[in-house]
PDB file of N, CA, C and O in Angstrom:
ATOM      1  N   MET A   1      36.498 -26.826  14.867  1.00  0.00           N
ATOM      2  CA  MET A   1      35.933 -26.617  13.535  1.00  0.00           C
ATOM      3  C   MET A   1      36.628 -27.552  12.545  1.00  0.00           C
ATOM      4  O   MET A   1      37.845 -27.730  12.582  1.00  0.00           O
ATOM      5  N   THR A   2      35.841 -28.129  11.679  1.00  0.00           N
ATOM      6  CA  THR A   2      36.338 -29.070  10.686  1.00  0.00           C
ATOM      7  C   THR A   2      36.908 -28.312   9.496  1.00  0.00           C
ATOM      8  O   THR A   2      36.332 -27.323   9.043  1.00  0.00           O
ATOM      9  N   ASN A   3      38.064 -28.792   8.986  1.00  0.00           N
ATOM     10  CA  ASN A   3      38.639 -28.111   7.827  1.00  0.00           C
ATOM     11  C   ASN A   3      37.968 -28.588   6.535  1.00  0.00           C
ATOM     12  O   ASN A   3      37.241 -29.582   6.526  1.00  0.00           O
ATOM     13  N   THR A   4      38.224 -27.869   5.462  1.00  0.00           N
ATOM     14  CA  THR A   4      37.559 -28.132   4.186  1.00  0.00           C
ATOM     15  C   THR A   4      37.823 -29.545   3.677  1.00  0.00           C
ATOM     16  O   THR A   4      36.910 -30.203   3.179  1.00  0.00           O
ATOM     17  N   ALA A   5      39.050 -30.011   3.795  1.00  0.00           N
ATOM     18  CA  ALA A   5      39.376 -31.356   3.308  1.00  0.00           C
ATOM     19  C   ALA A   5      38.551 -32.414   4.042  1.00  0.00           C
ATOM     20  O   ALA A   5      38.077 -33.368   3.425  1.00  0.00           O
ATOM     21  N   GLU A   6      38.382 -32.253   5.340  1.00  0.00           N
ATOM     22  CA  GLU A   6      37.570 -33.202   6.108  1.00  0.00           C
ATOM     23  C   GLU A   6      36.100 -33.114   5.703  1.00  0.00           C
ATOM     24  O   GLU A   6      35.416 -34.131   5.598  1.00  0.00           O
ATOM     25  N   LEU A   7      35.623 -31.896   5.478  1.00  0.00           N
ATOM     26  CA  LEU A   7      34.235 -31.728   5.051  1.00  0.00           C
ATOM     27  C   LEU A   7      34.000 -32.413   3.708  1.00  0.00           C
ATOM     28  O   LEU A   7      32.984 -33.083   3.522  1.00  0.00           O
ATOM     29  N   LEU A   8      34.924 -32.249   2.779  1.00  0.00           N
ATOM     30  CA  LEU A   8      34.742 -32.815   1.440  1.00  0.00           C
ATOM     31  C   LEU A   8      34.712 -34.340   1.456  1.00  0.00           C
ATOM     32  O   LEU A   8      34.162 -34.952   0.540  1.00  0.00           O
ATOM     33  N   GLN A   9      35.292 -34.961   2.475  1.00  0.00           N
ATOM     34  CA  GLN A   9      35.239 -36.424   2.581  1.00  0.00           C
ATOM     35  C   GLN A   9      33.822 -36.913   2.859  1.00  0.00           C
ATOM     36  O   GLN A   9      33.526 -38.094   2.675  1.00  0.00           O
ATOM     37  N   ARG A  10      32.955 -36.023   3.298  1.00  0.00           N
ATOM     38  CA  ARG A  10      31.561 -36.375   3.574  1.00  0.00           C
ATOM     39  C   ARG A  10      30.731 -36.480   2.290  1.00  0.00           C
ATOM     40  O   ARG A  10      29.609 -36.986   2.311  1.00  0.00           O
ATOM     41  N   ILE A  11      31.283 -36.002   1.182  1.00  0.00           N
ATOM     42  CA  ILE A  11      30.570 -36.017  -0.096  1.00  0.00           C
ATOM     43  C   ILE A  11      31.029 -37.222  -0.908  1.00  0.00           C
ATOM     44  O   ILE A  11      32.226 -37.441  -1.093  1.00  0.00           O
ATOM     45  N   THR A  12      30.064 -37.994  -1.386  1.00  0.00           N
ATOM     46  CA  THR A  12      30.390 -39.202  -2.149  1.00  0.00           C
ATOM     47  C   THR A  12      29.774 -39.111  -3.544  1.00  0.00           C
ATOM     48  O   THR A  12      28.720 -38.504  -3.736  1.00  0.00           O
ATOM     49  N   VAL A  13      30.447 -39.722  -4.503  1.00  0.00           N
ATOM     50  CA  VAL A  13      29.928 -39.813  -5.868  1.00  0.00           C
ATOM     51  C   VAL A  13      30.060 -41.271  -6.281  1.00  0.00           C
ATOM     52  O   VAL A  13      31.162 -41.804  -6.406  1.00  0.00           O
ATOM     53  N   ARG A  14      28.915 -41.898  -6.487  1.00  0.00           N
ATOM     54  CA  ARG A  14      28.882 -43.311  -6.868  1.00  0.00           C
ATOM     55  C   ARG A  14      28.038 -43.450  -8.131  1.00  0.00           C
ATOM     56  O   ARG A  14      26.910 -42.961  -8.174  1.00  0.00           O
ATOM     57  N   PRO A  15      28.568 -44.108  -9.155  1.00  0.00           N
ATOM     58  CA  PRO A  15      27.845 -44.212 -10.424  1.00  0.00           C
ATOM     59  C   PRO A  15      26.426 -44.774 -10.289  1.00  0.00           C
ATOM     60  O   PRO A  15      25.532 -44.336 -11.014  1.00  0.00           O
ATOM     61  N   GLY A  16      26.200 -45.715  -9.399  1.00  0.00           N
ATOM     62  CA  GLY A  16      24.897 -46.346  -9.269  1.00  0.00           C
ATOM     63  C   GLY A  16      23.958 -45.659  -8.295  1.00  0.00           C
ATOM     64  O   GLY A  16      22.869 -46.164  -8.021  1.00  0.00           O
ATOM     65  N   GLN A  17      24.360 -44.535  -7.778  1.00  0.00           N
ATOM     66  CA  GLN A  17      23.531 -43.845  -6.785  1.00  0.00           C
ATOM     67  C   GLN A  17      23.186 -42.443  -7.259  1.00  0.00           C
ATOM     68  O   GLN A  17      24.073 -41.652  -7.577  1.00  0.00           O
ATOM     69  N   CYS A  18      21.913 -42.143  -7.305  1.00  0.00           N
ATOM     70  CA  CYS A  18      21.425 -40.810  -7.710  1.00  0.00           C
ATOM     71  C   CYS A  18      22.016 -40.367  -9.043  1.00  0.00           C
ATOM     72  O   CYS A  18      22.337 -39.194  -9.230  1.00  0.00           O
ATOM     73  N   GLY A  19      22.154 -41.302  -9.955  1.00  0.00           N
ATOM     74  CA  GLY A  19      22.656 -40.975 -11.287  1.00  0.00           C
ATOM     75  C   GLY A  19      24.085 -40.468 -11.292  1.00  0.00           C
ATOM     76  O   GLY A  19      24.483 -39.749 -12.209  1.00  0.00           O
ATOM     77  N   GLY A  20      24.861 -40.831 -10.286  1.00  0.00           N
ATOM     78  CA  GLY A  20      26.255 -40.398 -10.213  1.00  0.00           C
ATOM     79  C   GLY A  20      26.426 -38.986  -9.687  1.00  0.00           C
ATOM     80  O   GLY A  20      27.529 -38.441  -9.715  1.00  0.00           O
ATOM     81  N   ARG A  21      25.347 -38.390  -9.207  1.00  0.00           N
ATOM     82  CA  ARG A  21      25.436 -37.031  -8.662  1.00  0.00           C
ATOM     83  C   ARG A  21      26.020 -37.079  -7.255  1.00  0.00           C
ATOM     84  O   ARG A  21      25.867 -38.079  -6.554  1.00  0.00           O
ATOM     85  N   PRO A  22      26.689 -36.006  -6.836  1.00  0.00           N
ATOM     86  CA  PRO A  22      27.280 -35.968  -5.500  1.00  0.00           C
ATOM     87  C   PRO A  22      26.202 -36.057  -4.416  1.00  0.00           C
ATOM     88  O   PRO A  22      25.192 -35.354  -4.460  1.00  0.00           O
ATOM     89  N   CYS A  23      26.443 -36.934  -3.450  1.00  0.00           N
ATOM     90  CA  CYS A  23      25.535 -37.146  -2.329  1.00  0.00           C
ATOM     91  C   CYS A  23      26.273 -36.930  -1.011  1.00  0.00           C
ATOM     92  O   CYS A  23      27.500 -36.846  -0.967  1.00  0.00           O
ATOM     93  N   VAL A  24      25.505 -36.845   0.036  1.00  0.00           N
ATOM     94  CA  VAL A  24      26.056 -36.655   1.370  1.00  0.00           C
ATOM     95  C   VAL A  24      26.240 -38.016   2.039  1.00  0.00           C
ATOM     96  O   VAL A  24      25.275 -38.763   2.205  1.00  0.00           O
ATOM     97  N   ARG A  25      27.457 -38.335   2.418  1.00  0.00           N
ATOM     98  CA  ARG A  25      27.805 -39.543   3.165  1.00  0.00           C
ATOM     99  C   ARG A  25      27.220 -40.828   2.603  1.00  0.00           C
ATOM    100  O   ARG A  25      26.947 -41.760   3.359  1.00  0.00           O
ATOM    101  N   GLY A  26      27.025 -40.895   1.307  1.00  0.00           N
ATOM    102  CA  GLY A  26      26.532 -42.130   0.700  1.00  0.00           C
ATOM    103  C   GLY A  26      25.043 -42.358   0.894  1.00  0.00           C
ATOM    104  O   GLY A  26      24.511 -43.367   0.430  1.00  0.00           O
ATOM    105  N   ILE A  27      24.357 -41.439   1.571  1.00  0.00           N
ATOM    106  CA  ILE A  27      22.907 -41.566   1.681  1.00  0.00           C
ATOM    107  C   ILE A  27      22.284 -40.850   0.490  1.00  0.00           C
ATOM    108  O   ILE A  27      22.951 -40.048  -0.164  1.00  0.00           O
ATOM    109  N   ARG A  28      21.063 -41.115   0.209  1.00  0.00           N
ATOM    110  CA  ARG A  28      20.438 -40.581  -1.005  1.00  0.00           C
ATOM    111  C   ARG A  28      19.915 -39.167  -0.818  1.00  0.00           C
ATOM    112  O   ARG A  28      18.776 -38.860  -1.171  1.00  0.00           O
ATOM    113  N   ILE A  29      20.747 -38.323  -0.268  1.00  0.00           N
ATOM    114  CA  ILE A  29      20.476 -36.890  -0.201  1.00  0.00           C
ATOM    115  C   ILE A  29      21.574 -36.229  -1.024  1.00  0.00           C
ATOM    116  O   ILE A  29      22.752 -36.256  -0.668  1.00  0.00           O
ATOM    117  N   ARG A  30      21.148 -35.630  -2.144  1.00  0.00           N
ATOM    118  CA  ARG A  30      22.122 -35.035  -3.052  1.00  0.00           C
ATOM    119  C   ARG A  30      22.581 -33.666  -2.551  1.00  0.00           C
ATOM    120  O   ARG A  30      21.842 -32.959  -1.865  1.00  0.00           O
ATOM    121  N   VAL A  31      23.795 -33.316  -2.903  1.00  0.00           N
ATOM    122  CA  VAL A  31      24.333 -32.000  -2.562  1.00  0.00           C
ATOM    123  C   VAL A  31      23.407 -30.918  -3.103  1.00  0.00           C
ATOM    124  O   VAL A  31      23.141 -29.932  -2.415  1.00  0.00           O
ATOM    125  N   ILE A  32      22.915 -31.090  -4.322  1.00  0.00           N
ATOM    126  CA  ILE A  32      22.038 -30.082  -4.921  1.00  0.00           C
ATOM    127  C   ILE A  32      20.762 -29.899  -4.106  1.00  0.00           C
ATOM    128  O   ILE A  32      20.232 -28.790  -4.035  1.00  0.00           O
ATOM    129  N   ASP A  33      20.260 -30.973  -3.489  1.00  0.00           N
ATOM    130  CA  ASP A  33      19.061 -30.853  -2.655  1.00  0.00           C
ATOM    131  C   ASP A  33      19.325 -29.927  -1.472  1.00  0.00           C
ATOM    132  O   ASP A  33      18.498 -29.075  -1.146  1.00  0.00           O
ATOM    133  N   VAL A  34      20.461 -30.095  -0.841  1.00  0.00           N
ATOM    134  CA  VAL A  34      20.835 -29.258   0.302  1.00  0.00           C
ATOM    135  C   VAL A  34      21.006 -27.812  -0.153  1.00  0.00           C
ATOM    136  O   VAL A  34      20.527 -26.887   0.503  1.00  0.00           O
ATOM    137  N   LEU A  35      21.686 -27.624  -1.272  1.00  0.00           N
ATOM    138  CA  LEU A  35      21.913 -26.266  -1.777  1.00  0.00           C
ATOM    139  C   LEU A  35      20.597 -25.575  -2.148  1.00  0.00           C
ATOM    140  O   LEU A  35      20.426 -24.385  -1.883  1.00  0.00           O
ATOM    141  N   GLU A  36      19.683 -26.306  -2.751  1.00  0.00           N
ATOM    142  CA  GLU A  36      18.398 -25.715  -3.118  1.00  0.00           C
ATOM    143  C   GLU A  36      17.589 -25.321  -1.886  1.00  0.00           C
ATOM    144  O   GLU A  36      16.909 -24.294  -1.892  1.00  0.00           O
ATOM    145  N   LEU A  37      17.657 -26.124  -0.838  1.00  0.00           N
ATOM    146  CA  LEU A  37      16.962 -25.763   0.403  1.00  0.00           C
ATOM    147  C   LEU A  37      17.557 -24.495   1.002  1.00  0.00           C
ATOM    148  O   LEU A  37      16.829 -23.617   1.465  1.00  0.00           O
ATOM    149  N   LEU A  38      18.879 -24.405   0.991  1.00  0.00           N
ATOM    150  CA  LEU A  38      19.530 -23.188   1.485  1.00  0.00           C
ATOM    151  C   LEU A  38      19.134 -21.980   0.632  1.00  0.00           C
ATOM    152  O   LEU A  38      18.842 -20.907   1.160  1.00  0.00           O
ATOM    153  N   ALA A  39      19.128 -22.163  -0.678  1.00  0.00           N
ATOM    154  CA  ALA A  39      18.784 -21.066  -1.588  1.00  0.00           C
ATOM    155  C   ALA A  39      17.337 -20.615  -1.414  1.00  0.00           C
ATOM    156  O   ALA A  39      17.009 -19.456  -1.668  1.00  0.00           O
ATOM    157  N   SER A  40      16.477 -21.526  -0.983  1.00  0.00           N
ATOM    158  CA  SER A  40      15.075 -21.171  -0.785  1.00  0.00           C
ATOM    159  C   SER A  40      14.871 -20.354   0.488  1.00  0.00           C
ATOM    160  O   SER A  40      13.780 -19.845   0.744  1.00  0.00           O
ATOM    161  N   GLY A  41      15.932 -20.237   1.280  1.00  0.00           N
ATOM    162  CA  GLY A  41      15.847 -19.436   2.494  1.00  0.00           C
ATOM    163  C   GLY A  41      15.723 -20.241   3.774  1.00  0.00           C
ATOM    164  O   GLY A  41      15.611 -19.665   4.856  1.00  0.00           O
ATOM    165  N   MET A  42      15.741 -21.558   3.672  1.00  0.00           N
ATOM    166  CA  MET A  42      15.637 -22.376   4.875  1.00  0.00           C
ATOM    167  C   MET A  42      16.902 -22.233   5.716  1.00  0.00           C
ATOM    168  O   MET A  42      18.005 -22.124   5.181  1.00  0.00           O
ATOM    169  N   SER A  43      16.734 -22.236   7.010  1.00  0.00           N
ATOM    170  CA  SER A  43      17.880 -22.191   7.922  1.00  0.00           C
ATOM    171  C   SER A  43      18.460 -23.597   8.058  1.00  0.00           C
ATOM    172  O   SER A  43      17.828 -24.584   7.680  1.00  0.00           O
ATOM    173  N   HIS A  44      19.654 -23.667   8.595  1.00  0.00           N
ATOM    174  CA  HIS A  44      20.275 -24.978   8.842  1.00  0.00           C
ATOM    175  C   HIS A  44      19.364 -25.811   9.730  1.00  0.00           C
ATOM    176  O   HIS A  44      19.173 -27.003   9.488  1.00  0.00           O
ATOM    177  N   GLU A  45      18.802 -25.184  10.759  1.00  0.00           N
ATOM    178  CA  GLU A  45      17.945 -25.895  11.701  1.00  0.00           C
ATOM    179  C   GLU A  45      16.709 -26.473  11.007  1.00  0.00           C
ATOM    180  O   GLU A  45      16.303 -27.600  11.289  1.00  0.00           O
ATOM    181  N   GLU A  46      16.112 -25.687  10.090  1.00  0.00           N
ATOM    182  CA  GLU A  46      14.936 -26.163   9.354  1.00  0.00           C
ATOM    183  C   GLU A  46      15.294 -27.332   8.442  1.00  0.00           C
ATOM    184  O   GLU A  46      14.533 -28.292   8.320  1.00  0.00           O
ATOM    185  N   ILE A  47      16.445 -27.245   7.811  1.00  0.00           N
ATOM    186  CA  ILE A  47      16.885 -28.332   6.929  1.00  0.00           C
ATOM    187  C   ILE A  47      17.121 -29.599   7.729  1.00  0.00           C
ATOM    188  O   ILE A  47      16.708 -30.683   7.315  1.00  0.00           O
ATOM    189  N   LEU A  48      17.777 -29.475   8.863  1.00  0.00           N
ATOM    190  CA  LEU A  48      18.054 -30.638   9.698  1.00  0.00           C
ATOM    191  C   LEU A  48      16.763 -31.263  10.216  1.00  0.00           C
ATOM    192  O   LEU A  48      16.689 -32.479  10.396  1.00  0.00           O
ATOM    193  N   LYS A  49      15.764 -30.451  10.453  1.00  0.00           N
ATOM    194  CA  LYS A  49      14.471 -30.961  10.898  1.00  0.00           C
ATOM    195  C   LYS A  49      13.759 -31.689   9.758  1.00  0.00           C
ATOM    196  O   LYS A  49      13.151 -32.738   9.972  1.00  0.00           O
ATOM    197  N   GLN A  50      13.835 -31.131   8.548  1.00  0.00           N
ATOM    198  CA  GLN A  50      13.187 -31.737   7.385  1.00  0.00           C
ATOM    199  C   GLN A  50      13.908 -33.002   6.931  1.00  0.00           C
ATOM    200  O   GLN A  50      13.270 -33.952   6.477  1.00  0.00           O
ATOM    201  N   LEU A  51      15.235 -33.018   7.049  1.00  0.00           N
ATOM    202  CA  LEU A  51      16.047 -34.168   6.631  1.00  0.00           C
ATOM    203  C   LEU A  51      16.834 -34.678   7.839  1.00  0.00           C
ATOM    204  O   LEU A  51      18.018 -34.372   7.982  1.00  0.00           O
ATOM    205  N   PRO A  52      16.182 -35.454   8.709  1.00  0.00           N
ATOM    206  CA  PRO A  52      16.817 -35.844   9.979  1.00  0.00           C
ATOM    207  C   PRO A  52      18.076 -36.706   9.849  1.00  0.00           C
ATOM    208  O   PRO A  52      18.828 -36.848  10.813  1.00  0.00           O
ATOM    209  N   ASP A  53      18.311 -37.283   8.663  1.00  0.00           N
ATOM    210  CA  ASP A  53      19.541 -38.061   8.474  1.00  0.00           C
ATOM    211  C   ASP A  53      20.768 -37.169   8.289  1.00  0.00           C
ATOM    212  O   ASP A  53      21.902 -37.636   8.400  1.00  0.00           O
ATOM    213  N   LEU A  54      20.541 -35.895   8.010  1.00  0.00           N
ATOM    214  CA  LEU A  54      21.651 -34.954   7.830  1.00  0.00           C
ATOM    215  C   LEU A  54      22.204 -34.495   9.163  1.00  0.00           C
ATOM    216  O   LEU A  54      21.522 -34.516  10.188  1.00  0.00           O
ATOM    217  N   GLU A  55      23.455 -34.082   9.121  1.00  0.00           N
ATOM    218  CA  GLU A  55      24.128 -33.471  10.266  1.00  0.00           C
ATOM    219  C   GLU A  55      24.582 -32.081   9.841  1.00  0.00           C
ATOM    220  O   GLU A  55      24.723 -31.805   8.650  1.00  0.00           O
ATOM    221  N   GLU A  56      24.808 -31.217  10.806  1.00  0.00           N
ATOM    222  CA  GLU A  56      25.239 -29.848  10.521  1.00  0.00           C
ATOM    223  C   GLU A  56      26.449 -29.828   9.588  1.00  0.00           C
ATOM    224  O   GLU A  56      26.506 -29.020   8.661  1.00  0.00           O
ATOM    225  N   GLU A  57      27.406 -30.707   9.829  1.00  0.00           N
ATOM    226  CA  GLU A  57      28.608 -30.733   8.994  1.00  0.00           C
ATOM    227  C   GLU A  57      28.298 -31.140   7.554  1.00  0.00           C
ATOM    228  O   GLU A  57      29.055 -30.797   6.646  1.00  0.00           O
ATOM    229  N   ASP A  58      27.204 -31.863   7.331  1.00  0.00           N
ATOM    230  CA  ASP A  58      26.809 -32.230   5.969  1.00  0.00           C
ATOM    231  C   ASP A  58      26.395 -30.990   5.179  1.00  0.00           C
ATOM    232  O   ASP A  58      26.681 -30.881   3.987  1.00  0.00           O
ATOM    233  N   ILE A  59      25.728 -30.067   5.843  1.00  0.00           N
ATOM    234  CA  ILE A  59      25.332 -28.823   5.175  1.00  0.00           C
ATOM    235  C   ILE A  59      26.579 -28.026   4.819  1.00  0.00           C
ATOM    236  O   ILE A  59      26.696 -27.512   3.706  1.00  0.00           O
ATOM    237  N   ARG A  60      27.506 -27.923   5.760  1.00  0.00           N
ATOM    238  CA  ARG A  60      28.750 -27.207   5.476  1.00  0.00           C
ATOM    239  C   ARG A  60      29.552 -27.915   4.399  1.00  0.00           C
ATOM    240  O   ARG A  60      30.199 -27.260   3.582  1.00  0.00           O
ATOM    241  N   ALA A  61      29.522 -29.239   4.382  1.00  0.00           N
ATOM    242  CA  ALA A  61      30.232 -30.006   3.355  1.00  0.00           C
ATOM    243  C   ALA A  61      29.634 -29.735   1.975  1.00  0.00           C
ATOM    244  O   ALA A  61      30.367 -29.622   0.993  1.00  0.00           O
ATOM    245  N   SER A  62      28.317 -29.631   1.899  1.00  0.00           N
ATOM    246  CA  SER A  62      27.660 -29.332   0.627  1.00  0.00           C
ATOM    247  C   SER A  62      28.081 -27.968   0.106  1.00  0.00           C
ATOM    248  O   SER A  62      28.342 -27.803  -1.086  1.00  0.00           O
ATOM    249  N   LEU A  63      28.146 -26.997   0.998  1.00  0.00           N
ATOM    250  CA  LEU A  63      28.607 -25.660   0.606  1.00  0.00           C
ATOM    251  C   LEU A  63      30.069 -25.680   0.170  1.00  0.00           C
ATOM    252  O   LEU A  63      30.435 -25.044  -0.819  1.00  0.00           O
ATOM    253  N   ALA A  64      30.896 -26.404   0.902  1.00  0.00           N
ATOM    254  CA  ALA A  64      32.319 -26.498   0.553  1.00  0.00           C
ATOM    255  C   ALA A  64      32.494 -27.175  -0.803  1.00  0.00           C
ATOM    256  O   ALA A  64      33.335 -26.762  -1.602  1.00  0.00           O
ATOM    257  N   TYR A  65      31.705 -28.208  -1.061  1.00  0.00           N
ATOM    258  CA  TYR A  65      31.771 -28.910  -2.342  1.00  0.00           C
ATOM    259  C   TYR A  65      31.402 -27.963  -3.486  1.00  0.00           C
ATOM    260  O   TYR A  65      32.094 -27.899  -4.502  1.00  0.00           O
ATOM    261  N   ALA A  66      30.313 -27.237  -3.306  1.00  0.00           N
ATOM    262  CA  ALA A  66      29.881 -26.293  -4.343  1.00  0.00           C
ATOM    263  C   ALA A  66      30.939 -25.227  -4.584  1.00  0.00           C
ATOM    264  O   ALA A  66      31.229 -24.888  -5.731  1.00  0.00           O
ATOM    265  N   ALA A  67      31.509 -24.705  -3.525  1.00  0.00           N
ATOM    266  CA  ALA A  67      32.546 -23.674  -3.665  1.00  0.00           C
ATOM    267  C   ALA A  67      33.761 -24.227  -4.399  1.00  0.00           C
ATOM    268  O   ALA A  67      34.319 -23.555  -5.266  1.00  0.00           O
ATOM    269  N   ARG A  68      34.165 -25.420  -4.067  1.00  0.00           N
ATOM    270  CA  ARG A  68      35.341 -26.036  -4.682  1.00  0.00           C
ATOM    271  C   ARG A  68      35.137 -26.255  -6.171  1.00  0.00           C
ATOM    272  O   ARG A  68      36.033 -25.977  -6.969  1.00  0.00           O
ATOM    273  N   TYR A  69      33.965 -26.751  -6.552  1.00  0.00           N
ATOM    274  CA  TYR A  69      33.753 -27.125  -7.942  1.00  0.00           C
ATOM    275  C   TYR A  69      33.186 -26.008  -8.806  1.00  0.00           C
ATOM    276  O   TYR A  69      33.034 -26.177 -10.016  1.00  0.00           O
ATOM    277  N   MET A  70      32.879 -24.891  -8.210  1.00  0.00           N
ATOM    278  CA  MET A  70      32.459 -23.735  -8.996  1.00  0.00           C
ATOM    279  C   MET A  70      33.636 -22.813  -9.294  1.00  0.00           C
ATOM    280  O   MET A  70      33.514 -21.909 -10.121  1.00  0.00           O
ATOM    281  N   ASP A  71      34.751 -23.022  -8.649  1.00  0.00           N
ATOM    282  CA  ASP A  71      35.909 -22.158  -8.813  1.00  0.00           C
ATOM    283  C   ASP A  71      36.820 -22.673  -9.915  1.00  0.00           C
ATOM    284  O   ASP A  71      37.894 -23.214  -9.650  1.00  0.00           O
ATOM    285  N   HIS A  72      36.377 -22.496 -11.155  1.00  0.00           N
ATOM    286  CA  HIS A  72      37.205 -22.871 -12.299  1.00  0.00           C
ATOM    287  C   HIS A  72      37.003 -21.838 -13.387  1.00  0.00           C
ATOM    288  O   HIS A  72      35.923 -21.261 -13.507  1.00  0.00           O
ATOM    289  N   PRO A  73      38.026 -21.602 -14.173  1.00  0.00           N
ATOM    290  CA  PRO A  73      37.914 -20.598 -15.221  1.00  0.00           C
ATOM    291  C   PRO A  73      36.958 -21.046 -16.324  1.00  0.00           C
ATOM    292  O   PRO A  73      36.838 -22.237 -16.613  1.00  0.00           O
ATOM    293  N   ARG A  74      36.294 -20.096 -16.920  1.00  0.00           N
ATOM    294  CA  ARG A  74      35.427 -20.367 -18.071  1.00  0.00           C
ATOM    295  C   ARG A  74      35.989 -19.605 -19.258  1.00  0.00           C
ATOM    296  O   ARG A  74      36.306 -18.418 -19.168  1.00  0.00           O
ATOM    297  N   LEU A  75      36.103 -20.299 -20.348  1.00  0.00           N
ATOM    298  CA  LEU A  75      36.581 -19.662 -21.566  1.00  0.00           C
ATOM    299  C   LEU A  75      35.389 -19.061 -22.300  1.00  0.00           C
ATOM    300  O   LEU A  75      34.379 -19.728 -22.525  1.00  0.00           O
ATOM    301  N   VAL A  76      35.521 -17.814 -22.660  1.00  0.00           N
ATOM    302  CA  VAL A  76      34.450 -17.124 -23.366  1.00  0.00           C
ATOM    303  C   VAL A  76      34.994 -16.676 -24.711  1.00  0.00           C
ATOM    304  O   VAL A  76      36.016 -15.994 -24.786  1.00  0.00           O
ATOM    305  N   ALA A  77      34.308 -17.061 -25.757  1.00  0.00           N
ATOM    306  CA  ALA A  77      34.727 -16.674 -27.099  1.00  0.00           C
ATOM    307  C   ALA A  77      34.385 -15.205 -27.321  1.00  0.00           C
ATOM    308  O   ALA A  77      33.281 -14.760 -27.007  1.00  0.00           O
ATOM    309  N   SER A  78      35.328 -14.468 -27.858  1.00  0.00           N
ATOM    310  CA  SER A  78      35.051 -13.058 -28.159  1.00  0.00           C
ATOM    311  C   SER A  78      34.644 -12.947 -29.624  1.00  0.00           C
ATOM    312  O   SER A  78      35.111 -13.704 -30.475  1.00  0.00           O
ATOM    313  N   ALA A  79      33.787 -12.013 -29.892  1.00  0.00           N
ATOM    314  CA  ALA A  79      33.271 -11.851 -31.248  1.00  0.00           C
ATOM    315  C   ALA A  79      34.220 -11.057 -32.117  1.00  0.00           C
ATOM    316  O   ALA A  79      33.936 -10.828 -33.293  1.00  0.00           O
TER     317      ALA A  79
END
């Protein structure tokens, strides 16, 4: 099993590609695209069939990326 640090290396952010949004392995498949497919209820197998350039670890990398960057405190102003 691949550890999180290795998975995150599969995610690239390049200013000239997809508007600087995080992509999988430098190909034009954005992390958000993978996450939206998962959220729609598609299985890993269905996603891999629809996007044949993806690998199973790319899906896990997208999830790891989302988990890593969603885990930050938010300041909320109290009234």
